[in-house]
C-alpha positions as CSV (number, residue, x, y, z in Angstrom):
1,X,-5.8,-6.0,77.6
2,X,-8.3,-4.9,75.0
3,X,-10.7,-7.7,75.8
4,X,-11.5,-6.1,79.2
5,X,-12.4,-2.7,77.6
6,X,-16.2,-2.0,78.0
7,X,-16.2,-0.4,74.6
8,X,-15.2,-3.7,72.9
9,X,-18.6,-5.2,72.5
10,X,-17.5,-8.2,70.4
11,X,-14.4,-9.9,69.0
12,X,-15.0,-13.1,67.1
13,X,-12.5,-15.3,65.2
14,X,-14.5,-16.8,62.4
15,X,-11.9,-19.2,61.1
16,X,-9.7,-21.8,62.7
17,X,-6.0,-22.1,62.3
18,X,-5.3,-23.8,59.0
19,X,-8.7,-23.0,57.4
20,X,-8.3,-22.2,53.7
21,X,-9.7,-18.7,52.7
22,X,-9.6,-16.9,49.4
23,X,-7.9,-13.5,49.0
24,X,-9.4,-10.6,47.1
25,X,-10.6,-10.1,44.5
26,X,-12.3,-13.5,44.5
27,X,-13.0,-13.5,48.3
28,X,-16.5,-13.4,49.8
29,X,-18.0,-12.9,53.3
30,X,-17.2,-16.6,53.9
31,X,-13.5,-15.7,53.8
32,X,-13.7,-13.3,56.7
33,X,-11.1,-14.3,59.4
34,X,-12.5,-12.2,62.3
35,X,-14.8,-9.3,63.1
36,X,-15.2,-6.9,66.0
37,X,-17.7,-4.3,67.2
38,X,-16.7,-1.3,69.2
39,X,-18.8,1.4,70.8
40,X,-18.1,5.1,71.6
41,X,-19.7,8.5,72.1
42,X,-18.7,9.7,68.6
43,X,-17.9,8.2,65.2
44,X,-14.3,9.4,65.6
45,X,-14.0,7.6,68.9
46,X,-15.3,4.4,67.3
47,X,-12.9,4.7,64.4
48,X,-10.0,5.1,66.8
49,X,-11.1,2.1,68.9
50,X,-11.7,0.0,65.8
51,X,-8.1,0.8,64.6
52,X,-6.8,-0.1,68.1
53,X,-8.3,-3.5,67.9
54,X,-6.9,-4.0,64.4
55,X,-3.4,-3.0,65.5
56,X,-3.4,-5.6,68.2
57,X,-4.4,-8.6,66.0
58,X,-2.0,-10.6,64.0
59,X,-2.9,-12.9,61.1
60,X,-0.5,-14.7,58.7
61,X,-1.9,-15.8,55.4
62,X,0.2,-18.1,53.2
63,X,-0.3,-20.1,50.1
64,X,-1.7,-23.6,50.6
65,X,0.9,-26.4,50.5
66,X,-1.4,-28.4,48.2
67,X,-4.7,-27.7,46.5
68,X,-7.0,-29.5,44.2
69,X,-8.9,-26.3,43.2
70,X,-8.7,-25.2,39.7
71,X,-8.0,-21.5,39.0
72,X,-8.3,-19.4,35.9
């Protein structure tokens, strides 16, 4: 239902299912899973709408089954 709201200017999934990402504190902008842009008459309205979008998204991050990466 949110995708039809005029105030939701953009919602982009930037990673596909199964794509490996790094969690904080070693994460970078390349590990972003999604981003969205909302508009509104006030900063408070934008914050409320931003949170509404976040509340409707669901992401599950789990450990990889196998990795060849070395970690410290």
